[in-house]
Backbone as JSON Lines, residues from 0, in Angstrom:
{"i":0,"aa":"M","n":[101.3,37.27,110.34],"ca":[102.46,36.41,110.16],"c":[103.68,37.28,109.91]}
{"i":1,"aa":"S","n":[104.71,37.08,110.7],"ca":[105.93,37.86,110.52],"c":[106.86,37.19,109.51]}
{"i":2,"aa":"I","n":[107.69,38.01,108.89],"ca":[108.67,37.51,107.92],"c":[110.0,37.36,108.63]}
{"i":3,"aa":"A","n":[110.71,36.29,108.33],"ca":[112.02,36.06,108.93],"c":[112.97,37.2,108.57]}
{"i":4,"aa":"S","n":[114.0,37.36,109.37],"ca":[114.98,38.42,109.12],"c":[115.74,38.14,107.83]}
{"i":5,"aa":"P","n":[116.3,39.18,107.22],"ca":[117.07,38.99,105.98],"c":[118.26,38.06,106.2]}
{"i":6,"aa":"F","n":[118.72,37.5,105.13],"ca":[119.87,36.59,105.18],"c":[121.16,37.38,105.3]}
{"i":7,"aa":"D","n":[122.2,36.74,105.85],"ca":[123.52,37.36,105.97],"c":[124.33,37.25,104.69]}
{"i":8,"aa":"G","n":[123.94,36.36,103.81],"ca":[124.68,36.16,102.57],"c":[124.38,34.79,102.02]}
{"i":9,"aa":"I","n":[125.12,34.38,101.03],"ca":[124.97,33.05,100.43],"c":[126.03,32.13,101.02]}
{"i":10,"aa":"L","n":[125.58,31.03,101.58],"ca":[126.5,30.07,102.19],"c":[127.19,29.2,101.14]}
{"i":11,"aa":"E","n":[126.41,28.78,100.15],"ca":[126.99,27.94,99.11],"c":[126.3,28.21,97.78]}
{"i":12,"aa":"A","n":[127.02,27.97,96.72],"ca":[126.49,28.09,95.36],"c":[126.99,26.89,94.57]}
{"i":13,"aa":"A","n":[126.21,26.45,93.59],"ca":[126.57,25.24,92.85],"c":[126.69,25.52,91.36]}
{"i":14,"aa":"L","n":[127.68,24.88,90.76],"ca":[127.83,24.78,89.32],"c":[127.92,23.3,89.0]}
{"i":15,"aa":"Y","n":[127.77,22.97,87.72],"ca":[127.75,21.57,87.32],"c":[128.77,21.32,86.23]}
{"i":16,"aa":"A","n":[129.47,20.19,86.37],"ca":[130.52,19.83,85.42],"c":[130.62,18.31,85.36]}
{"i":17,"aa":"E","n":[130.57,17.76,84.18],"ca":[130.7,16.31,84.05],"c":[132.11,15.83,84.32]}
{"i":18,"aa":"D","n":[133.1,16.62,83.96],"ca":[134.51,16.26,84.15],"c":[135.04,16.94,85.42]}
{"i":19,"aa":"L","n":[134.95,16.24,86.54],"ca":[135.38,16.82,87.81],"c":[136.9,16.98,87.89]}
{"i":20,"aa":"D","n":[137.65,16.16,87.17],"ca":[139.11,16.33,87.16],"c":[139.46,17.68,86.53]}
{"i":21,"aa":"A","n":[138.82,18.01,85.42],"ca":[139.07,19.3,84.76],"c":[138.59,20.45,85.65]}
{"i":22,"aa":"A","n":[137.45,20.28,86.29],"ca":[136.93,21.32,87.2],"c":[137.88,21.53,88.37]}
{"i":23,"aa":"E","n":[138.38,20.45,88.94],"ca":[139.31,20.56,90.07],"c":[140.61,21.25,89.64]}
{"i":24,"aa":"A","n":[141.11,20.9,88.46],"ca":[142.33,21.55,87.96],"c":[142.1,23.04,87.71]}
{"i":25,"aa":"F","n":[140.93,23.39,87.21],"ca":[140.63,24.79,86.91],"c":[140.44,25.61,88.19]}
{"i":26,"aa":"Y","n":[139.51,25.18,89.04],"ca":[139.19,25.97,90.24],"c":[140.29,25.91,91.29]}
{"i":27,"aa":"G","n":[140.92,24.75,91.45],"ca":[142.0,24.63,92.41],"c":[143.33,25.11,91.87]}
{"i":28,"aa":"G","n":[143.63,24.74,90.62],"ca":[144.92,25.07,90.02],"c":[144.99,26.47,89.45]}
{"i":29,"aa":"I","n":[144.1,26.79,88.52],"ca":[144.15,28.1,87.86],"c":[143.64,29.21,88.75]}
{"i":30,"aa":"L","n":[142.46,29.01,89.39],"ca":[141.9,30.06,90.24],"c":[142.45,30.03,91.67]}
{"i":31,"aa":"G","n":[143.11,28.95,92.05],"ca":[143.76,28.87,93.36],"c":[142.81,28.74,94.54]}
{"i":32,"aa":"L","n":[141.61,28.21,94.31],"ca":[140.67,28.04,95.41],"c":[141.06,26.84,96.27]}
{"i":33,"aa":"E","n":[140.78,26.95,97.55],"ca":[141.09,25.87,98.5],"c":[140.05,24.77,98.38]}
{"i":34,"aa":"K","n":[140.5,23.55,98.07],"ca":[139.59,22.41,97.98],"c":[139.22,21.96,99.39]}
{"i":35,"aa":"I","n":[137.93,21.78,99.61],"ca":[137.43,21.31,100.9],"c":[137.26,19.79,100.88]}
{"i":36,"aa":"A","n":[136.64,19.29,99.81],"ca":[136.34,17.86,99.74],"c":[136.1,17.44,98.3]}
{"i":37,"aa":"R","n":[136.31,16.16,98.07],"ca":[135.93,15.57,96.78],"c":[135.43,14.17,97.05]}
{"i":38,"aa":"V","n":[134.33,13.82,96.41],"ca":[133.82,12.46,96.45],"c":[133.81,11.95,95.02]}
{"i":39,"aa":"E","n":[134.8,11.12,94.72],"ca":[134.97,10.45,93.43],"c":[134.47,11.29,92.26]}
{"i":40,"aa":"D","n":[133.52,10.73,91.49],"ca":[133.0,11.47,90.34],"c":[131.65,12.12,90.63]}
{"i":41,"aa":"R","n":[131.35,12.37,91.93],"ca":[130.07,12.99,92.31],"c":[130.2,14.49,92.49]}
{"i":42,"aa":"H","n":[131.23,14.93,93.25],"ca":[131.37,16.38,93.5],"c":[132.76,16.73,94.0]}
{"i":43,"aa":"V","n":[133.07,18.04,93.87],"ca":[134.27,18.62,94.45],"c":[133.86,20.0,94.98]}
{"i":44,"aa":"F","n":[134.28,20.32,96.21],"ca":[133.86,21.55,96.87],"c":[135.07,22.44,97.16]}
{"i":45,"aa":"F","n":[134.89,23.76,97.03],"ca":[135.95,24.74,97.25],"c":[135.48,25.86,98.16]}
{"i":46,"aa":"R","n":[136.42,26.4,98.93],"ca":[136.15,27.58,99.76],"c":[136.41,28.83,98.94]}
{"i":47,"aa":"V","n":[135.46,29.78,99.01],"ca":[135.6,31.09,98.36],"c":[135.21,32.13,99.41]}
{"i":48,"aa":"G","n":[136.18,32.63,100.15],"ca":[135.86,33.56,101.24],"c":[134.96,32.88,102.25]}
{"i":49,"aa":"Q","n":[133.8,33.49,102.5],"ca":[132.83,32.93,103.45],"c":[131.75,32.11,102.75]}
{"i":50,"aa":"T","n":[132.02,31.71,101.51],"ca":[131.07,30.93,100.72],"c":[131.76,29.64,100.26]}
{"i":51,"aa":"V","n":[130.96,28.62,100.0],"ca":[131.47,27.37,99.47],"c":[130.93,27.21,98.06]}
{"i":52,"aa":"L","n":[131.83,26.91,97.13],"ca":[131.46,26.62,95.75],"c":[131.38,25.11,95.6]}
{"i":53,"aa":"L","n":[130.21,24.63,95.25],"ca":[129.97,23.21,95.04],"c":[129.99,22.94,93.54]}
{"i":54,"aa":"I","n":[130.83,22.02,93.11],"ca":[130.85,21.61,91.71],"c":[130.35,20.17,91.69]}
{"i":55,"aa":"F","n":[129.19,19.96,91.09],"ca":[128.57,18.65,91.04],"c":[128.63,18.07,89.63]}
{"i":56,"aa":"N","n":[128.8,16.76,89.55],"ca":[128.56,16.04,88.31],"c":[127.04,15.96,88.18]}
{"i":57,"aa":"P","n":[126.44,16.55,87.13],"ca":[124.98,16.63,87.07],"c":[124.29,15.26,87.06]}
{"i":58,"aa":"A","n":[124.89,14.27,86.43],"ca":[124.27,12.94,86.39],"c":[124.24,12.31,87.77]}
{"i":59,"aa":"R","n":[125.3,12.48,88.52],"ca":[125.39,11.85,89.85],"c":[124.51,12.54,90.88]}
{"i":60,"aa":"T","n":[124.45,13.87,90.89],"ca":[123.65,14.55,91.9],"c":[122.15,14.43,91.62]}
{"i":61,"aa":"A","n":[121.77,14.27,90.35],"ca":[120.36,14.08,90.01],"c":[119.85,12.73,90.52]}
{"i":62,"aa":"A","n":[120.78,11.78,90.7],"ca":[120.41,10.46,91.19],"c":[120.22,10.45,92.71]}
{"i":63,"aa":"G","n":[120.62,11.5,93.39],"ca":[120.5,11.55,94.84],"c":[121.69,10.93,95.53]}
{"i":64,"aa":"G","n":[121.72,11.07,96.83],"ca":[122.83,10.54,97.62],"c":[122.67,9.06,97.91]}
{"i":65,"aa":"T","n":[123.75,8.47,98.39],"ca":[123.73,7.05,98.74],"c":[123.9,6.83,100.24]}
{"i":66,"aa":"N","n":[124.08,7.92,100.99],"ca":[124.28,7.82,102.43],"c":[122.96,8.16,103.13]}
{"i":67,"aa":"P","n":[122.29,7.16,103.73],"ca":[120.99,7.43,104.37],"c":[121.09,8.4,105.56]}
{"i":68,"aa":"A","n":[122.28,8.58,106.12],"ca":[122.45,9.53,107.22],"c":[122.45,10.98,106.72]}
{"i":69,"aa":"L","n":[122.6,11.17,105.4],"ca":[122.59,12.5,104.8],"c":[121.49,12.54,103.74]}
{"i":70,"aa":"P","n":[120.24,12.76,104.15],"ca":[119.11,12.67,103.22],"c":[118.91,13.91,102.34]}
{"i":71,"aa":"V","n":[119.96,14.31,101.62],"ca":[119.85,15.45,100.71],"c":[119.08,14.98,99.48]}
{"i":72,"aa":"P","n":[118.02,15.7,99.12],"ca":[117.25,15.27,97.96],"c":[118.02,15.45,96.65]}
{"i":73,"aa":"P","n":[117.65,14.7,95.63],"ca":[118.29,14.89,94.32],"c":[118.09,16.33,93.85]}
{"i":74,"aa":"H","n":[119.08,16.86,93.17],"ca":[118.97,18.21,92.62],"c":[119.99,18.35,91.51]}
{"i":75,"aa":"G","n":[119.91,19.43,90.79],"ca":[120.88,19.63,89.74],"c":[120.37,20.52,88.64]}
{"i":76,"aa":"A","n":[121.23,20.75,87.69],"ca":[120.93,21.57,86.53],"c":[121.72,21.01,85.35]}
{"i":77,"aa":"H","n":[121.28,21.37,84.17],"ca":[121.98,20.95,82.96],"c":[122.27,22.19,82.14]}
{"i":78,"aa":"G","n":[123.44,22.22,81.54],"ca":[123.84,23.37,80.75],"c":[124.67,24.33,81.58]}
{"i":79,"aa":"P","n":[125.29,25.29,80.9],"ca":[126.18,26.23,81.59],"c":[125.45,27.11,82.59]}
{"i":80,"aa":"G","n":[126.11,27.35,83.71],"ca":[125.62,28.26,84.73],"c":[126.49,29.51,84.77]}
{"i":81,"aa":"H","n":[126.31,30.29,85.8],"ca":[127.06,31.54,85.95],"c":[127.46,31.72,87.4]}
{"i":82,"aa":"L","n":[128.66,32.22,87.61],"ca":[129.16,32.55,88.94],"c":[129.96,33.83,88.82]}
{"i":83,"aa":"C","n":[129.77,34.75,89.75],"ca":[130.55,35.99,89.77],"c":[131.36,36.04,91.06]}
{"i":84,"aa":"L","n":[132.66,36.22,90.92],"ca":[133.58,36.36,92.05],"c":[133.88,37.83,92.26]}
{"i":85,"aa":"R","n":[133.96,38.27,93.5],"ca":[134.22,39.68,93.77],"c":[135.7,39.93,93.92]}
{"i":86,"aa":"A","n":[136.15,41.07,93.38],"ca":[137.56,41.45,93.46],"c":[137.68,42.96,93.27]}
{"i":87,"aa":"T","n":[138.77,43.52,93.76],"ca":[139.03,44.94,93.57],"c":[139.54,45.19,92.16]}
{"i":88,"aa":"A","n":[139.57,46.45,91.74],"ca":[140.08,46.79,90.4],"c":[141.52,46.3,90.21]}
{"i":89,"aa":"P","n":[142.43,46.54,91.17],"ca":[143.8,46.02,90.98],"c":[143.85,44.49,90.9]}
{"i":90,"aa":"Q","n":[143.01,43.82,91.68],"ca":[142.97,42.36,91.63],"c":[142.48,41.88,90.26]}
{"i":91,"aa":"I","n":[141.48,42.57,89.7],"ca":[140.97,42.19,88.38],"c":[142.07,42.34,87.33]}
{"i":92,"aa":"A","n":[142.81,43.43,87.4],"ca":[143.92,43.63,86.45],"c":[144.92,42.48,86.54]}
{"i":93,"aa":"T","n":[145.23,42.06,87.75],"ca":[146.14,40.93,87.94],"c":[145.54,39.64,87.41]}
{"i":94,"aa":"W","n":[144.23,39.45,87.64],"ca":[143.56,38.24,87.15],"c":[143.57,38.18,85.63]}
{"i":95,"aa":"V","n":[143.41,39.31,84.97],"ca":[143.47,39.31,83.5],"c":[144.82,38.75,83.05]}
{"i":96,"aa":"Q","n":[145.89,39.23,83.64],"ca":[147.23,38.75,83.27],"c":[147.39,37.26,83.61]}
{"i":97,"aa":"T","n":[146.95,36.89,84.81],"ca":[147.08,35.49,85.25],"c":[146.31,34.56,84.32]}
{"i":98,"aa":"L","n":[145.07,34.89,84.02],"ca":[144.26,34.03,83.16],"c":[144.85,33.92,81.76]}
{"i":99,"aa":"E","n":[145.27,35.04,81.2],"ca":[145.87,35.01,79.86],"c":[147.14,34.18,79.84]}
{"i":100,"aa":"T","n":[147.96,34.31,80.88],"ca":[149.19,33.53,80.98],"c":[148.89,32.03,81.05]}
{"i":101,"aa":"R","n":[147.78,31.69,81.67],"ca":[147.41,30.28,81.82],"c":[146.52,29.77,80.7]}
{"i":102,"aa":"G","n":[146.38,30.56,79.64],"ca":[145.65,30.1,78.46],"c":[144.14,30.2,78.55]}
{"i":103,"aa":"V","n":[143.63,30.97,79.5],"ca":[142.18,31.14,79.63],"c":[141.77,32.38,78.84]}
{"i":104,"aa":"T","n":[140.84,32.22,77.92],"ca":[140.38,33.32,77.08],"c":[139.41,34.22,77.84]}
{"i":105,"aa":"I","n":[139.67,35.51,77.84],"ca":[138.74,36.48,78.41],"c":[137.7,36.79,77.33]}
{"i":106,"aa":"E","n":[136.43,36.48,77.6],"ca":[135.37,36.72,76.61],"c":[134.93,38.17,76.57]}
{"i":107,"aa":"A","n":[134.95,38.82,77.73],"ca":[134.53,40.22,77.81],"c":[135.26,40.89,78.96]}
{"i":108,"aa":"D","n":[135.6,42.16,78.76],"ca":[136.29,42.97,79.76],"c":[135.76,44.39,79.57]}
{"i":109,"aa":"F","n":[134.93,44.83,80.48],"ca":[134.33,46.15,80.29],"c":[133.95,46.79,81.62]}
{"i":110,"aa":"H","n":[133.59,48.05,81.53],"ca":[133.11,48.81,82.68],"c":[131.61,49.04,82.52]}
{"i":111,"aa":"W","n":[130.86,48.77,83.57],"ca":[129.42,48.98,83.59],"c":[129.13,50.48,83.65]}
{"i":112,"aa":"P","n":[127.9,50.9,83.39],"ca":[127.56,52.34,83.45],"c":[127.94,53.01,84.77]}
{"i":113,"aa":"N","n":[127.96,52.24,85.87],"ca":[128.34,52.84,87.15],"c":[129.86,52.83,87.37]}
{"i":114,"aa":"G","n":[130.62,52.35,86.38],"ca":[132.08,52.35,86.46],"c":[132.7,51.06,86.94]}
{"i":115,"aa":"A","n":[131.92,50.13,87.45],"ca":[132.46,48.85,87.93],"c":[132.97,48.02,86.76]}
{"i":116,"aa":"R","n":[134.1,47.37,86.97],"ca":[134.7,46.53,85.92],"c":[134.32,45.07,86.13]}
{"i":117,"aa":"S","n":[134.07,44.38,85.02],"ca":[133.81,42.94,85.01],"c":[134.64,42.3,83.92]}
{"i":118,"aa":"I","n":[135.12,41.1,84.2],"ca":[135.69,40.26,83.15],"c":[134.92,38.93,83.17]}
{"i":119,"aa":"Y","n":[134.8,38.34,82.0],"ca":[134.08,37.08,81.84],"c":[134.97,36.08,81.11]}
{"i":120,"aa":"F","n":[134.88,34.82,81.54],"ca":[135.61,33.72,80.91],"c":[134.84,32.44,81.2]}
{"i":121,"aa":"R","n":[135.28,31.34,80.62],"ca":[134.59,30.05,80.78],"c":[135.45,29.04,81.52]}
{"i":122,"aa":"D","n":[134.8,28.2,82.33],"ca":[135.51,27.08,82.94],"c":[135.48,25.91,81.95]}
{"i":123,"aa":"P","n":[136.12,24.78,82.26],"ca":[136.14,23.67,81.31],"c":[134.76,23.1,80.96]}
{"i":124,"aa":"A","n":[133.75,23.31,81.82],"ca":[132.38,22.84,81.55],"c":[131.56,23.9,80.83]}
{"i":125,"aa":"H","n":[132.19,25.0,80.46],"ca":[131.56,26.12,79.74],"c":[130.66,26.98,80.62]}
{"i":126,"aa":"N","n":[130.79,26.85,81.96],"ca":[130.09,27.78,82.85],"c":[130.69,29.16,82.65]}
{"i":127,"aa":"S","n":[129.85,30.19,82.72],"ca":[130.31,31.57,82.58],"c":[130.78,32.06,83.94]}
{"i":128,"aa":"I","n":[132.06,32.4,84.03],"ca":[132.64,32.89,85.27],"c":[132.95,34.37,85.08]}
{"i":129,"aa":"E","n":[132.54,35.16,86.04],"ca":[132.76,36.61,86.01],"c":[133.56,36.98,87.25]}
{"i":130,"aa":"I","n":[134.46,37.92,87.1],"ca":[135.11,38.56,88.24],"c":[134.74,40.03,88.13]}
{"i":131,"aa":"A","n":[134.16,40.58,89.2],"ca":[133.67,41.96,89.15],"c":[133.96,42.7,90.45]}
{"i":132,"aa":"E","n":[134.02,44.01,90.31],"ca":[134.13,44.85,91.49],"c":[132.8,44.85,92.23]}
{"i":133,"aa":"P","n":[132.82,44.82,93.57],"ca":[131.58,44.81,94.34],"c":[130.68,46.01,94.05]}
{"i":134,"aa":"R","n":[131.28,47.13,93.63],"ca":[130.45,48.31,93.37],"c":[129.51,48.11,92.18]}
{"i":135,"aa":"L","n":[129.66,47.0,91.49],"ca":[128.68,46.64,90.46],"c":[127.28,46.63,91.08]}
{"i":136,"aa":"W","n":[127.19,46.1,92.31],"ca":[125.9,45.98,93.0],"c":[125.81,46.79,94.29]}
{"i":137,"aa":"F","n":[126.93,47.07,94.91],"ca":[126.94,47.7,96.23],"c":[127.77,48.98,96.22]}
{"i":138,"aa":"D","n":[127.52,49.85,97.16],"ca":[128.25,51.11,97.27],"c":[129.63,50.96,97.89]}
{"i":139,"aa":"D","n":[129.97,49.78,98.41],"ca":[131.26,49.63,99.11],"c":[132.4,49.39,98.21]}
């Protein structure tokens, strides 16, 4: 039995937030992500480079969809999740200033043993958001 070829990357990632208005204001307003779609109090989706960030209301997505033409099974998580956004060192420095100016508390700002910088902060649903240099994991 052969194994399928490796993946090209992650197409989408999900976080969960009960207050989608606050999530939309944070990800669209503070982080400046492009909103793709919103369905009432069920979800709001954003473009992040070649990836889509899905923000779901955990109660609504656990109940499953209501459109029989889109048979996505119920799914979800409860409690804070984690997402790491990639950025260059100069971009991270700018993000520190931007976040502080907008009242977002930086929980941690440090360099890993390999020299890569990461900053951590929380979204309104208390998800842990990190911005890090790609060299944290990759040589590029």
